[in-house]
C-alpha positions, 0 to 999 in steps of 0.5 A: 702859302696855304693862306695865299692859296685860299685867298686866290681861290676866293678871288677866283670864285668871286670872279666867276660870279661876275658877268662877262662884260659891263654895261653903262648905268641906265638912267631912270628915264632910259628906254630899253628896246626888246627886239625879236620874234615870238619869244619877245612878243610873248607868244604863250603868255597871258596879257602883260606877262611877256618878258619885256612887260615883266622886265619893265616892272623889275627895272623901273625903266620903260621897256618897249616890246618890238617882237614879231612872231614868225619873223626871220633875222633878214626881216628883223634886220630891215625893221630894226634901224627904223625902230632904233631911230624912233625910240632912241633906246639906251639899250637893245636886248636882242633875242632873234634867230629862233625862226631861222633855226626852225626854217633851217636857214644857213647859220652863216646868214643868221650870224651875218644878220645878227652882226648887222643888227648889232652894228646898227645899234652900236653905230647909234651909241646904243648898248646891246645885250644878246640872249641865245636861242636853243636849236630845236630838237627833242632836248633843248640844252644849250644855245646854238653855238653861233650866239657865243661867237657873235657875243665874243666878236662884238664884245657883248654881254650875253645870256646863253643859259636862260632860254635853253633852261626854260625851254628844257622844262615842261613846267615853264613852257606853253608849247614846244618852243614858247615859255608860259607865264612863269617861263617868261617871268624867269627870263625877265628875272634872269635878264634883270639880274644880269643887268644888275651884275653888269652895272646897268641897273 
């Protein structure tokens, strides 16, 4: 009985280390589209230290940086379909909605816009990975809850922890809401490791 109990615990803990969802293997020539606002663009980073650039080095895949500082989700929704058709990526990494939170745009509106971005990608056969952004405040400890809801509703691989952890550490920030070079490197590394565990790389 004790033996079976121990084996059960091993399977339980091994299972906890796996990502929630799997992602199809990305071929060597796959294009990854990193889409978002200033967190994707790399505000606060020195040249070639934004997370898409670092992720490209780690993954040995082409990662296109389509971050626009200050963009709200409504504008991102208008911009994304054209880029999906232009680049025809195999994977979309979506980090968006932070400016909606800063501007106090109603969360149901942001949710709807993000859902429609995800639908635009999926309708083209493009896989999506979502990363959550923390709500602004004195202490940034967790992603806004709607990111978890969106990921569950759309059956997505999601990173809810990286940005809250990075933006909660002054040593990893260039200002109150943006990482520095090391912070972006940490974000890229976390996404890279998530993709490996999910089977994409």
